[in-house]
TORVEXKOL-685083 format. One record per residue (C-alpha): residue number from 1; chain; x, y, z. Coordinates in steps of 0.001 Angstrom, whole numbers, plus 500000, padded with zeros to 6 digits. Layout:
BEGIN
+-----+--------+--------+--------+--------+
: num : chaine :      u :      v :      w :
+-----+--------+--------+--------+--------+
: NUM :      A :      X :      Y :      Z :
...
+-----+--------+--------+--------+--------+
# end
This chain:
BEGIN
+-----+--------+--------+--------+--------+
: num : chaine :      u :      v :      w :
+-----+--------+--------+--------+--------+
:   1 :      A : 100737 : 088246 : 285903 :
:   2 :      A : 104048 : 088424 : 285303 :
:   3 :      A : 104572 : 089186 : 289287 :
:   4 :      A : 102464 : 086492 : 290115 :
:   5 :      A : 105224 : 084072 : 287891 :
:   6 :      A : 108946 : 085485 : 289101 :
:   7 :      A : 107189 : 085337 : 292729 :
:   8 :      A : 105955 : 081425 : 291696 :
:   9 :      A : 109558 : 081128 : 290098 :
:  10 :      A : 111586 : 082418 : 293038 :
:  11 :      A : 109701 : 079587 : 295073 :
:  12 :      A : 110439 : 077046 : 293334 :
:  13 :      A : 114424 : 077735 : 293103 :
:  14 :      A : 114131 : 078016 : 296404 :
:  15 :      A : 112334 : 074469 : 296539 :
:  16 :      A : 114585 : 073005 : 294345 :
:  17 :      A : 117649 : 074103 : 296066 :
:  18 :      A : 115449 : 072891 : 299393 :
:  19 :      A : 114712 : 076430 : 301323 :
:  20 :      A : 112295 : 077200 : 302647 :
:  21 :      A : 110026 : 080168 : 301511 :
:  22 :      A : 110024 : 083029 : 304102 :
:  23 :      A : 107080 : 085839 : 303913 :
:  24 :      A : 109758 : 088084 : 305766 :
:  25 :      A : 112151 : 088160 : 303368 :
:  26 :      A : 109261 : 089322 : 300502 :
:  27 :      A : 109272 : 092950 : 299950 :
:  28 :      A : 106907 : 093692 : 297351 :
:  29 :      A : 107369 : 096487 : 294639 :
:  30 :      A : 106910 : 097863 : 291530 :
:  31 :      A : 110052 : 096978 : 289269 :
:  32 :      A : 111605 : 100708 : 289737 :
:  33 :      A : 114950 : 101778 : 291042 :
:  34 :      A : 112790 : 103347 : 294350 :
:  35 :      A : 111387 : 100033 : 295458 :
:  36 :      A : 114810 : 097972 : 295129 :
:  37 :      A : 116279 : 100251 : 297347 :
:  38 :      A : 113560 : 100712 : 299750 :
:  39 :      A : 113021 : 096635 : 300016 :
:  40 :      A : 116935 : 095853 : 299763 :
:  41 :      A : 117102 : 098904 : 302352 :
:  42 :      A : 115245 : 096446 : 304598 :
:  43 :      A : 116550 : 093372 : 304297 :
:  44 :      A : 119862 : 094475 : 304983 :
:  45 :      A : 118471 : 096042 : 308076 :
:  46 :      A : 117223 : 092789 : 309681 :
:  47 :      A : 119022 : 091601 : 312136 :
:  48 :      A : 119870 : 088376 : 310359 :
:  49 :      A : 120023 : 089691 : 306923 :
:  50 :      A : 120122 : 087493 : 303738 :
:  51 :      A : 123510 : 085989 : 301982 :
:  52 :      A : 121498 : 087068 : 298540 :
:  53 :      A : 118421 : 089242 : 297044 :
:  54 :      A : 116850 : 088438 : 293785 :
:  55 :      A : 114843 : 091359 : 292796 :
:  56 :      A : 111837 : 091555 : 290357 :
:  57 :      A : 113576 : 093609 : 287785 :
:  58 :      A : 116358 : 094326 : 286848 :
:  59 :      A : 115085 : 097964 : 288074 :
:  60 :      A : 114451 : 097437 : 291528 :
:  61 :      A : 117946 : 095216 : 291170 :
:  62 :      A : 119955 : 098620 : 291237 :
:  63 :      A : 118398 : 100012 : 293719 :
:  64 :      A : 119260 : 097161 : 295901 :
:  65 :      A : 123275 : 097798 : 294590 :
:  66 :      A : 123112 : 101442 : 295596 :
:  67 :      A : 121379 : 100258 : 299231 :
:  68 :      A : 123765 : 097946 : 299657 :
:  69 :      A : 126601 : 100994 : 298536 :
:  70 :      A : 125351 : 103009 : 301165 :
:  71 :      A : 125736 : 101023 : 303786 :
:  72 :      A : 129306 : 100860 : 302972 :
:  73 :      A : 128910 : 096929 : 301707 :
:  74 :      A : 129916 : 095344 : 298358 :
:  75 :      A : 128036 : 092970 : 296047 :
:  76 :      A : 129253 : 089934 : 295537 :
:  77 :      A : 131849 : 090065 : 298276 :
:  78 :      A : 128724 : 090590 : 301011 :
:  79 :      A : 125727 : 090185 : 299606 :
:  80 :      A : 125129 : 088867 : 296203 :
:  81 :      A : 121920 : 090401 : 293737 :
:  82 :      A : 119849 : 089309 : 290439 :
:  83 :      A : 117558 : 091089 : 288465 :
:  84 :      A : 114876 : 089938 : 285974 :
:  85 :      A : 114436 : 091720 : 282582 :
:  86 :      A : 118300 : 092016 : 281053 :
:  87 :      A : 118356 : 095508 : 280946 :
:  88 :      A : 120870 : 096475 : 278077 :
:  89 :      A : 122699 : 098502 : 281146 :
:  90 :      A : 123015 : 095577 : 283470 :
:  91 :      A : 126189 : 094637 : 281550 :
:  92 :      A : 127887 : 097549 : 282248 :
:  93 :      A : 126631 : 098635 : 285869 :
:  94 :      A : 129643 : 097524 : 288356 :
:  95 :      A : 129505 : 094650 : 288773 :
:  96 :      A : 127746 : 093189 : 285800 :
:  97 :      A : 124341 : 092518 : 287214 :
:  98 :      A : 123404 : 088174 : 286811 :
:  99 :      A : 119927 : 088215 : 285372 :
: 100 :      A : 117355 : 086591 : 284050 :
: 101 :      A : 116949 : 087029 : 280415 :
: 102 :      A : 113579 : 086672 : 278714 :
: 103 :      A : 113120 : 086051 : 275134 :
: 104 :      A : 111237 : 089780 : 274112 :
: 105 :      A : 112015 : 089075 : 270540 :
: 106 :      A : 110307 : 085981 : 270612 :
: 107 :      A : 107668 : 086996 : 272893 :
: 108 :      A : 106477 : 089792 : 270661 :
: 109 :      A : 106735 : 087897 : 267594 :
: 110 :      A : 104324 : 085646 : 268849 :
: 111 :      A : 101699 : 087780 : 270120 :
: 112 :      A : 101767 : 089863 : 267217 :
: 113 :      A : 100676 : 086342 : 265087 :
: 114 :      A : 098047 : 086469 : 268177 :
: 115 :      A : 096477 : 089736 : 267277 :
: 116 :      A : 096432 : 088953 : 263614 :
: 117 :      A : 094417 : 085520 : 264143 :
: 118 :      A : 091870 : 087194 : 266629 :
: 119 :      A : 091807 : 089930 : 263676 :
: 120 :      A : 090991 : 087089 : 260419 :
: 121 :      A : 088851 : 085723 : 263237 :
: 122 :      A : 090994 : 082521 : 263671 :
: 123 :      A : 091194 : 080603 : 266564 :
: 124 :      A : 093962 : 080868 : 268631 :
: 125 :      A : 095449 : 077878 : 270379 :
: 126 :      A : 095929 : 079138 : 273574 :
: 127 :      A : 095491 : 082274 : 275116 :
: 128 :      A : 098379 : 082205 : 277530 :
: 129 :      A : 102111 : 080788 : 276261 :
: 130 :      A : 104823 : 080104 : 278055 :
: 131 :      A : 108283 : 080248 : 276940 :
: 132 :      A : 111524 : 079906 : 278858 :
: 133 :      A : 114177 : 082058 : 280219 :
: 134 :      A : 117767 : 081963 : 280724 :
: 135 :      A : 120050 : 082962 : 283410 :
: 136 :      A : 122329 : 084917 : 282615 :
: 137 :      A : 125922 : 084684 : 284919 :
: 138 :      A : 127884 : 087746 : 285196 :
: 139 :      A : 129032 : 089271 : 288574 :
: 140 :      A : 126782 : 089678 : 290838 :
: 141 :      A : 126475 : 086704 : 292432 :
: 142 :      A : 129283 : 084314 : 294082 :
: 143 :      A : 129059 : 082107 : 297350 :
: 144 :      A : 128226 : 082927 : 300684 :
: 145 :      A : 130659 : 084079 : 303017 :
: 146 :      A : 131182 : 082846 : 306582 :
: 147 :      A : 129272 : 084751 : 309142 :
: 148 :      A : 130863 : 086124 : 312422 :
+-----+--------+--------+--------+--------+
# end
């Protein structure tokens, strides 16, 4: 479910920016470093590589950072990278990662409240709740540079 929601958000952001969805620019992954490294390497190896990569997790974004570094490129000078989760360590990587923050404390509180209500035999408002995320802008994203 969370993978689908992140993909839906990616598509919605492209649409809002007037850009079309390109399946060739999507690399499936498992939210871990290696998947970001592999997918980032594939995207950077394209004849016309993207100017930005959105990784579905901060761990994958850190894998993309390594793929960028191994090609002698720099974030965000050559390519922007954005993650998802706002793990505590991403503010300390170089450059600090722009990411999407989830309201984890609120998610935990609502989950616990739902479990307690179900345990007491009470009806819950909805089996699914949607909470707002927040873009945390740091230094890993910049306007694309003109390519020669």
